[in-house]
VEXROTOR-570992 format. One record per residue (C-alpha): residue number from 0; z, x, y. Coordinates in Angstrom, 1 decimal. Example, Ala and Ser with C-alpha at 12.3 -4.5 7.8 and 13.67 -1.06 7.14 Angstrom:
[vexke 0 [7.8 12.3 -4.5]]
[vexke 1 [7.1 13.7 -1.1]]
% end
This chain:
[vexke 0 [-32.5 0.8 -15.0]]
[vexke 1 [-29.8 1.4 -12.7]]
[vexke 2 [-29.2 2.6 -9.3]]
[vexke 3 [-27.1 4.1 -5.9]]
[vexke 4 [-29.5 4.3 -3.1]]
[vexke 5 [-26.9 5.3 -0.3]]
[vexke 6 [-27.5 4.5 3.3]]
[vexke 7 [-25.9 4.6 6.9]]
[vexke 8 [-25.2 8.3 7.6]]
[vexke 9 [-26.3 10.4 10.3]]
[vexke 10 [-25.2 12.5 13.3]]
[vexke 11 [-22.2 11.0 15.1]]
[vexke 12 [-20.0 12.1 17.6]]
[vexke 13 [-16.1 13.4 17.4]]
[vexke 14 [-14.0 9.8 17.8]]
[vexke 15 [-17.3 7.9 16.9]]
[vexke 16 [-17.8 5.5 13.6]]
[vexke 17 [-20.4 5.0 11.1]]
[vexke 18 [-20.8 2.5 8.0]]
[vexke 19 [-22.1 4.5 5.3]]
[vexke 20 [-23.2 1.6 2.5]]
[vexke 21 [-24.0 2.5 -1.1]]
[vexke 22 [-26.5 -1.0 -3.3]]
[vexke 23 [-26.7 -0.7 -6.8]]
[vexke 24 [-30.6 -1.7 -8.3]]
[vexke 25 [-31.3 -3.2 -11.5]]
[vexke 26 [-29.7 -6.0 -13.4]]
[vexke 27 [-25.9 -5.3 -13.1]]
[vexke 28 [-23.1 -7.9 -15.6]]
[vexke 29 [-20.1 -5.8 -13.8]]
[vexke 30 [-19.2 -3.1 -12.4]]
[vexke 31 [-16.0 -1.1 -12.3]]
[vexke 32 [-13.8 1.1 -9.8]]
[vexke 33 [-16.5 2.5 -7.8]]
[vexke 34 [-16.1 5.4 -5.2]]
[vexke 35 [-17.1 8.0 -2.9]]
[vexke 36 [-17.6 11.0 -2.7]]
[vexke 37 [-18.1 14.6 -0.3]]
[vexke 38 [-19.1 17.4 -0.4]]
[vexke 39 [-19.6 19.8 2.0]]
[vexke 40 [-21.5 23.1 3.0]]
[vexke 41 [-19.6 25.1 0.9]]
[vexke 42 [-16.9 23.3 -1.5]]
[vexke 43 [-16.2 21.9 -4.0]]
[vexke 44 [-17.4 17.6 -4.3]]
[vexke 45 [-14.2 15.7 -3.2]]
[vexke 46 [-12.7 11.7 -4.0]]
[vexke 47 [-12.8 9.7 0.0]]
[vexke 48 [-12.0 6.7 -1.7]]
[vexke 49 [-12.1 4.4 -4.2]]
[vexke 50 [-12.0 1.0 -5.3]]
[vexke 51 [-11.4 -0.7 -8.9]]
[vexke 52 [-12.6 -3.8 -10.1]]
[vexke 53 [-8.9 -5.5 -8.9]]
[vexke 54 [-9.4 -4.5 -5.5]]
[vexke 55 [-7.2 -1.7 -5.7]]
[vexke 56 [-8.2 1.2 -3.6]]
[vexke 57 [-7.2 5.3 -3.3]]
[vexke 58 [-7.9 7.1 -0.3]]
[vexke 59 [-7.5 10.8 -0.1]]
[vexke 60 [-5.1 11.7 2.0]]
[vexke 61 [-7.3 13.7 4.9]]
[vexke 62 [-8.7 10.0 5.8]]
[vexke 63 [-6.0 7.4 5.3]]
[vexke 64 [-5.6 5.3 8.4]]
[vexke 65 [-9.6 5.8 9.4]]
[vexke 66 [-11.7 5.2 6.1]]
[vexke 67 [-12.4 1.6 4.1]]
[vexke 68 [-13.7 1.5 1.3]]
[vexke 69 [-14.6 -1.8 0.7]]
[vexke 70 [-17.6 -3.8 -1.5]]
[vexke 71 [-19.7 -7.1 -1.4]]
[vexke 72 [-19.8 -8.8 -5.1]]
[vexke 73 [-22.7 -10.7 -4.3]]
[vexke 74 [-24.5 -7.8 -2.8]]
[vexke 75 [-24.0 -5.1 -5.1]]
[vexke 76 [-23.1 -3.3 -2.7]]
[vexke 77 [-20.2 -0.9 -1.4]]
[vexke 78 [-19.1 0.3 2.5]]
[vexke 79 [-16.8 2.8 3.3]]
[vexke 80 [-15.9 2.7 7.1]]
[vexke 81 [-15.3 5.7 8.4]]
[vexke 82 [-13.5 5.7 11.6]]
[vexke 83 [-12.5 8.5 14.8]]
[vexke 84 [-14.4 10.8 13.2]]
[vexke 85 [-13.2 14.6 12.7]]
[vexke 86 [-15.7 17.6 13.3]]
[vexke 87 [-14.1 17.9 9.2]]
[vexke 88 [-15.9 14.5 7.5]]
[vexke 89 [-19.3 16.3 8.1]]
[vexke 90 [-20.4 16.5 4.9]]
[vexke 91 [-22.5 14.7 2.6]]
[vexke 92 [-21.9 12.2 1.2]]
[vexke 93 [-21.5 10.9 -2.5]]
[vexke 94 [-21.1 7.3 -4.0]]
[vexke 95 [-20.1 6.5 -7.5]]
[vexke 96 [-19.9 4.1 -10.5]]
[vexke 97 [-17.6 5.0 -13.1]]
[vexke 98 [-19.4 2.6 -15.1]]
[vexke 99 [-21.6 -0.3 -15.4]]
[vexke 100 [-22.3 -2.9 -18.0]]
[vexke 101 [-26.2 -3.6 -18.0]]
[vexke 102 [-28.4 -5.2 -20.9]]
[vexke 103 [-29.0 -3.8 -24.0]]
[vexke 104 [-32.5 -5.5 -25.1]]
[vexke 105 [-33.3 -7.3 -27.0]]
[vexke 106 [-30.0 -8.9 -26.6]]
[vexke 107 [-26.3 -7.7 -26.3]]
[vexke 108 [-24.7 -5.9 -23.2]]
[vexke 109 [-24.4 -1.3 -23.6]]
[vexke 110 [-22.1 0.1 -20.6]]
[vexke 111 [-23.4 3.4 -18.9]]
[vexke 112 [-21.3 5.5 -16.8]]
[vexke 113 [-21.0 7.9 -14.3]]
[vexke 114 [-23.7 6.8 -12.1]]
[vexke 115 [-24.2 8.6 -9.0]]
[vexke 116 [-26.2 8.0 -5.6]]
[vexke 117 [-28.3 10.5 -3.9]]
[vexke 118 [-26.1 11.6 -1.1]]
[vexke 119 [-26.2 10.6 2.6]]
[vexke 120 [-25.0 13.8 4.9]]
[vexke 121 [-22.9 12.8 7.9]]
[vexke 122 [-22.6 15.1 11.3]]
[vexke 123 [-19.3 14.9 12.9]]
[vexke 124 [-20.4 17.3 16.5]]
[vexke 125 [-17.3 18.4 18.2]]
% end
């Protein structure tokens, strides 16, 4: 079974930095686009940053120049480096993979779609 587990959230002062990690567990042959979303209290979930399997990136306008998404394929982990944090960055941050290619017993492979982590809280104090 494939899971995504986020870590690295916490409380930080405005102007500070945090690095979020999202590790995939299970046997995975390949993964397509991975992304970070966030959801602030009373608001809809929004895309923060995404990273395609080919290395292309896309960022929300509100985080451009401050956040960087990266991945370590060997560790099956995607990161979100967040600098110059603002109070409006306070939210629960979720990791997402649009699909994984995993074993399909007894042989072959299959895709599993739209996998989400459990979320990690980021709180920025002003």
